[in-house]
N, C-alpha and C positions, 0 to 999 in steps of 0.2 A: 960705971964706964960713962965717959962723956958722950954726947949726942953725936959729935964728929966721928969718933971711933966707931959708933954704933952704924952710922950710915955707910962709912968706908967698908965695914964688915957685911953689911947687907948688900952693896953694890958688889963685893967680891963675891958673895954667894950667888947672887943672881947671873954674873958672868960665868961663873963656874958650872952652873946648871944649864946655861945656855951653850957652853962649849961641850956639855956631855951630850946636849939632845942634836947637835949639828949633824952627826952622821945619820941619826934617824930622820931629821927632817930631809936631808939630801938624798936619802934612798926611799923617801915616799914615791908612790906611783903617780904617774901623771893622769890627770882627769880628762874624761873624754869631753868632747863639745857637747853641750846643753843649751837647747833653744827653747823658749816658752812662747807659743802664740796663743793670744786671746781672741775670743769670739765674741760678737755682740751678745749682749744678755738679753734675753726675750724677744730674739727675731721669730722665735716660733712658741707657740703657746702650748708646750708639751714637756714632758719630762726629760724628752731627749734634747732639749736645749743644751746646745754644747756651750761650755763656758770657756774651758782652756785645753790646749795640747802641749805637753813637754815631752821633748825628744833628747834623748841622751844616746849619742852616736859613739860607742865605745870599740874598742879592738875586736872583741868577741862576740858582744850581743848589742843589739839595739833596744833600747827600753824606751817605752812609750808610755804616758800617763795622760788618760783623757779624764776631763771632769765634767759632768753634766747637772743639770738642774736637780734631778732627783732620781737616785738610781735603787730606790726601795724596791722589794720583792713584787713581782707581778704588775709592774708599770709598763712592761712591753717594749723597752728600749733595745735598739739594735745597733751596731756600728761596723762601718767598715772603713779600715786603715789603708789607705793606697800608697804604695812606696815606689820611688823613683830612685834606682841605683845607678843608672847610667848616664843622667843629666839630658837625656833625648827627651822627647816630647811623649808624654803619657807615662802611665806607671807599668812596672814589670812585675810587681807582687801585690797582693792584697791580703789582709787578714780580715775576716769575716766573723762578727761574734754577737750573739745574743747576751746583752746585758743583764740578764736575770739568772739567777743561781739555777745551776743543772743546764742552762743552755749550752748548746755545743759552738765551738769555735774552731776556725781552720785557717790555713795559711794556702794560697795557690798562685800560681804563675798565671799572669795575665798580659795581655798586649793592648788592653783598651780598659775605658772607664766602666765598659759594660762587662759583668762577669759571666754573661751566658756561656760562652765557652769555656770557661775556666772552673771545671768541674771535679778535678781529682786533687783532693788535699795532699799537700806535701807532707813527708814523714819526718822531715828535720826538726830540730827541737825548738819549740815555740810553747809559750804559756800565757794563761791570761787570769789575773786575780782580781776579784771585786771587792771593794769596802763601801757597803752601802751606807755606812756612817758619814763617810766622807764623800760619797757621791763620784767615786773615782774606779775606774778601769785601769788595771797596770797589765801592760803587754811587754812579755820578753821574748826576742827573737834572735836566735843564734845567727851570726854571719854566716855558717856555714849554709845557711838556708840560700844565700845570695851568690853561690859558687856559678849558676847557670849563666846569670847576668850580673858579674861583680861589679862593675864601674871602677871607680877610683877611690872608692871609701867615702866620698862625699855622699849625702843624701837627702832627698826631698819627700816630704808628707803631705798628704791631704787626707782630711777625715770627713765622712758623711756619717751622722747619726740620724735614725728614723724610728718613728713610732706610728701608731694609730689613734685618731681622736675623732671621736663622731662618725665612725667607720670610713674615715678618709685617712689615707697615708700623708704623714706629715716629715719632711726632711730637714735636716740643718747641714750645711758644709761649713768648714771652718773656712772663713773668708768666702771668695768666690767658687762656686761649683767648678769642679774640674779643673782647678787651678793649684798648682804647687806655690808653696811659701818659699821662702829663701832656703838657700842650701846649708845643711848643718854638717860642718866638716868632720872628719873622724882624727880624734888624736892618737 
């Protein structure tokens, strides 16, 4: 066969394959809005030094990935993820977690950056998964948790990590303390 005939057959085969995949591609689900926020590296000298936060604001779940300097067992790292669902000042929810194997985690309603009054853990679906090798914590919160203060679907997130060094508490905020970053739209 000549080179021209081979190219024509290859082009025809490629077009046929593309035509066959078109219905599959058109039916693919929409992806939720995802945003990644980077934090200054080394702003605290502790394992809890926050490196980045990624937020995926999907239709049914919010997925948050925290990356810290060192998530090795027994490093004593904790985190609080504050969530704003109504666009008004301050958080409506907070996920509090120890970032070591076997530590507790819980989601609470709050009306403040201080969690003193927020003592009753919510019973809706939320999970925490730790990956010590990658120094990441993965959080999933069902959107059913946000029925009390639903907002318009957009969400803002602020994160505080903490630990103890030389008997003193150290804290790292994503960006500025008690300040939400950009709103993450829901798709």
